[in-house]
C-alpha positions in Angstrom: 192.3 138.0 184.8 192.7 141.7 184.7 189.6 143.3 186.6 186.9 144.9 184.1 185.5 148.5 184.3 182.3 149.0 186.3 179.4 150.2 184.3 178.0 153.6 185.2 174.5 154.5 184.6 175.5 156.5 181.9 177.3 153.7 180.2 174.1 151.3 181.1 171.9 154.3 179.2 174.5 154.0 176.1 174.4 150.2 176.1 170.7 150.1 175.9 170.7 152.7 173.6 172.8 150.9 171.0 170.9 147.7 171.5 167.5 149.5 170.6 169.2 151.2 167.8 170.7 148.4 166.4 167.8 145.9 167.1 165.3 148.5 165.1 167.6 148.2 162.1 166.4 144.8 161.2 162.9 146.0 160.8 164.2 149.2 158.9 165.9 146.6 156.3 162.8 144.5 155.9 160.9 147.6 155.3 163.5 149.1 152.7 164.0 145.9 150.8 160.3 145.8 149.8 161.1 148.7 147.7 165.0 149.2 146.9 167.4 146.8 145.6 169.7 145.4 148.1 172.8 146.9 146.5 171.4 150.4 147.0 170.1 149.8 150.5 173.8 149.1 151.4 175.3 151.9 149.2 172.6 154.6 150.4 173.2 153.4 154.1 177.0 153.7 154.3 177.3 156.8 151.7 174.8 158.8 154.0 176.4 157.5 157.3 179.8 158.4 156.0 178.6 161.9 155.3 177.3 162.3 158.7 180.1 161.0 160.5 182.6 163.3 158.5 180.2 166.1 159.3 180.7 165.3 163.1 184.6 164.9 163.1 184.8 168.2 161.1 182.5 169.8 164.0 184.5 168.4 166.7 187.7 169.6 165.3 189.2 166.4 165.0 192.2 165.7 163.1 191.8 164.4 159.5 194.4 161.9 158.4 196.1 161.9 154.6 193.6 159.7 152.5 196.6 158.9 150.2 198.1 157.0 152.9 195.0 155.4 154.7 192.7 155.0 151.4 193.4 151.3 150.8 193.2 150.9 154.7 189.7 152.4 155.0 188.5 150.3 151.7 189.7 147.0 153.1 188.4 147.6 156.8 185.1 149.5 155.2 184.7 146.3 153.0 185.1 143.9 155.9 183.0 146.0 158.5 180.3 147.3 156.7 179.9 146.7 152.6 180.2 143.0 152.8 178.3 142.4 156.0 175.5 144.7 155.5 175.1 143.6 151.8 174.9 139.6 153.4 172.4 140.9 156.0 170.2 142.6 153.8 170.1 139.4 151.5 169.5 137.3 154.2 166.4 139.3 155.2 164.8 138.4 151.9 164.6 134.9 153.0 164.5 134.8 156.8 162.6 136.8 159.5 164.4 140.0 161.1 164.0 138.8 164.5 166.2 135.4 163.5 168.5 137.8 161.6 168.8 139.6 165.0 169.5 136.3 167.0 172.1 135.3 164.3 173.8 138.6 164.7 174.6 138.1 168.2 177.2 135.8 167.3 179.3 138.5 166.1 181.2 138.7 169.5 181.8 135.2 169.4 183.5 135.0 166.1 185.4 138.4 167.3 186.9 136.8 170.2 187.6 133.8 167.8 189.4 135.6 165.1 191.3 137.8 167.9 192.8 134.4 169.1 193.9 133.3 165.8 195.5 136.5 165.1 197.0 138.1 168.1 199.4 137.0 170.8 197.8 138.9 173.6 194.2 137.4 172.6 194.6 134.1 173.6 191.6 131.7 173.5 192.0 129.8 177.0 189.4 127.5 178.7 187.0 130.0 179.7 186.6 131.9 176.4 187.0 128.7 174.7 184.0 127.3 176.3 182.0 130.6 175.8 182.9 130.2 172.1 181.7 126.8 171.7 178.5 127.8 173.7 178.1 130.0 170.8 178.8 127.8 168.3 176.2 125.6 169.6 173.7 128.1 169.6 174.2 128.9 166.1 173.6 125.4 165.1 170.8 125.1 167.2 169.3 128.4 165.6 169.7 126.9 162.0 168.6 123.6 163.0 169.6 120.3 161.6 167.0 120.0 159.1 168.6 123.1 157.1 171.4 120.2 156.4 168.8 118.0 155.1 166.9 120.5 153.0 169.3 123.0 151.6 166.8 125.9 150.5 166.8 129.8 150.3 166.2 129.9 153.9 169.4 127.8 154.8 171.4 130.1 152.6 169.8 133.3 154.2 171.0 131.7 157.8 174.4 131.0 156.4 174.5 134.6 154.9 174.1 136.1 158.1 176.7 133.9 159.8 179.1 135.0 157.1 178.4 138.5 157.8 179.1 138.1 161.4 182.3 136.3 160.5 183.2 139.2 158.6 182.5 141.7 161.4 184.7 139.2 163.6 187.7 139.5 161.3 187.2 143.3 160.8 187.6 144.1 164.5 190.9 142.5 164.3 192.0 144.2 160.7 190.9 147.3 161.9 192.9 147.0 165.4 196.1 146.3 163.0 195.4 149.0 160.1 193.7 151.9 162.0 194.6 151.7 165.7 196.3 154.8 165.6 193.4 156.9 164.2 190.8 158.3 166.7 187.8 155.8 166.9 185.4 158.5 165.2 188.0 159.3 162.7 188.4 155.7 161.5 184.6 155.1 161.6 184.4 158.1 159.3 186.9 156.4 156.9 185.9 152.8 157.1 182.4 154.1 156.1 184.0 156.2 153.1 185.7 152.9 151.9 182.6 151.3 152.3 180.9 153.6 150.2 183.7 153.7 147.7 183.0 149.7 147.3 178.9 149.8 147.5 178.2 152.6 144.9 180.1 151.2 142.2 178.8 148.0 142.4 175.3 149.3 143.1 175.8 151.1 139.7 177.0 148.1 137.8 174.6 145.4 139.2 171.2 147.3 139.3 171.9 150.9 137.6 170.6 153.9 138.8 169.1 154.3 142.2 165.3 154.3 142.4 164.4 157.9 143.9 160.3 157.8 143.9 160.1 155.8 147.2 157.4 155.7 149.7 157.7 157.7 152.7 158.1 154.6 154.9 161.1 153.5 152.7 162.9 157.1 152.7 161.9 156.8 156.8 163.7 153.6 156.9 166.9 154.7 154.7 167.3 157.6 156.8 167.0 155.8 160.2 169.6 153.2 159.0 172.0 155.6 157.9 171.9 158.3 160.6 170.4 156.5 163.8 171.6 152.9 163.3 174.9 153.7 161.8 176.3 157.2 162.6 174.7 157.8 165.9 175.4 154.4 167.0 179.3 154.2 166.2 179.6 157.7 168.3 177.5 156.0 171.2 179.6 152.8 170.8 183.1 154.6 171.2 181.9 156.6 174.1 180.7 153.7 175.9 183.8 151.4 174.8 186.0 154.3 176.5 183.8 154.5 179.8 183.2 150.9 180.3 185.8 148.9 178.4 185.5 146.5 175.2 184.0 143.6 177.1 181.2 145.5 178.7 180.3 147.0 175.4 180.1 143.8 173.8 177.3 143.1 175.9 175.2 145.6 174.1 174.3 142.3 171.6 172.3 140.7 174.1 169.9 143.6 173.8 169.5 143.9 169.9 168.0 140.6 169.6 165.1 141.0 171.9 164.3 144.2 170.1 164.5 142.7 166.7 162.4 139.8 167.8 159.8 142.1 169.6 159.6 144.6 166.7 159.4 141.6 164.1 156.5 140.1 165.8 154.7 143.4 166.6 155.3 145.2 163.0 155.7 142.2 160.7 153.6 139.2 162.2 156.7 137.2 162.7 156.9 134.1 164.5 160.1 132.1 165.3 160.4 128.5 166.0 161.4 127.4 169.6 164.9 126.0 168.4 165.7 130.1 167.6 164.9 130.9 171.3 167.2 128.1 172.3 169.7 129.0 170.0 169.8 132.5 171.5 169.7 131.4 175.1 173.4 129.4 174.4 174.7 132.3 172.3 174.0 134.5 175.3 175.3 132.2 177.8 178.3 132.0 175.5 179.0 135.8 175.4 178.6 136.0 179.3 180.7 133.0 179.9 183.7 134.9 177.8 182.7 138.1 179.7 183.9 136.1 182.5 181.8 138.0 185.3 179.3 135.2 186.3 182.1 132.8 186.7 184.1 135.4 188.9 180.8 135.6 191.3 180.5 131.9 191.5 184.1 131.3 192.7 183.5 134.1 195.3 180.4 132.6 196.4 182.2 129.1 196.8 185.1 130.7 198.8 183.0 132.3 201.0 
């Protein structure tokens, strides 16, 4: 096994910042959907985020690719990484608590590993990763609960929508690696969000008409938070942390997202989750740590000592 990069103090700060910012996004969505149709939540989020990221790219003087060459790639990857999962998550939060959405979102890394193993020869699953994926899947089953299979209602559909969103994220990681790997990460992110906006805006207009503009202050705040803090800023932090600490370490931020979303859902929205949700999150977290591999390495060192 190749040695993993160590995590510096700055990288740890970035991991916790991303976890907090992404964890808060579920509360922001819960606030925004009270007043804004889900299609415009997604369209507004990706459009403003794309604008912010292109501003960052231009201010940094990064090379901008030819749109005639990359447009279809931006649209495809943007749909998979933003437009589709954001829509599924936003719809799901009409029917499940924000904390539960945060827990199910933690399975993103599980599906990312699984799809990468299916697509790339250098991403073989192996026993360790396979065990981690299996634990993650058991965690998902525990969160949803066996009763969901007996009474298939909107809550069950909301949970399945969250799983579909994380699967879309997982596929998008592999597709993005194939189609956009030659671009600077910040430019690829700006392009993906532009592609997502090109998908989400026409759909929002066709399905719901013009966007609502007379919103409460808290709704405007939630939209700006989703666009600027939870999407644009986190993309910038994400790629800086990945460069410093590696992809494996960066994926650990999903272990921070769920506790933040649970705490905010309980404190602000008065949500309470069943015990099975916490058991499921424990299994998903254990699966991620097994995939990460360092716990097993330390156990082997202790046995050898």
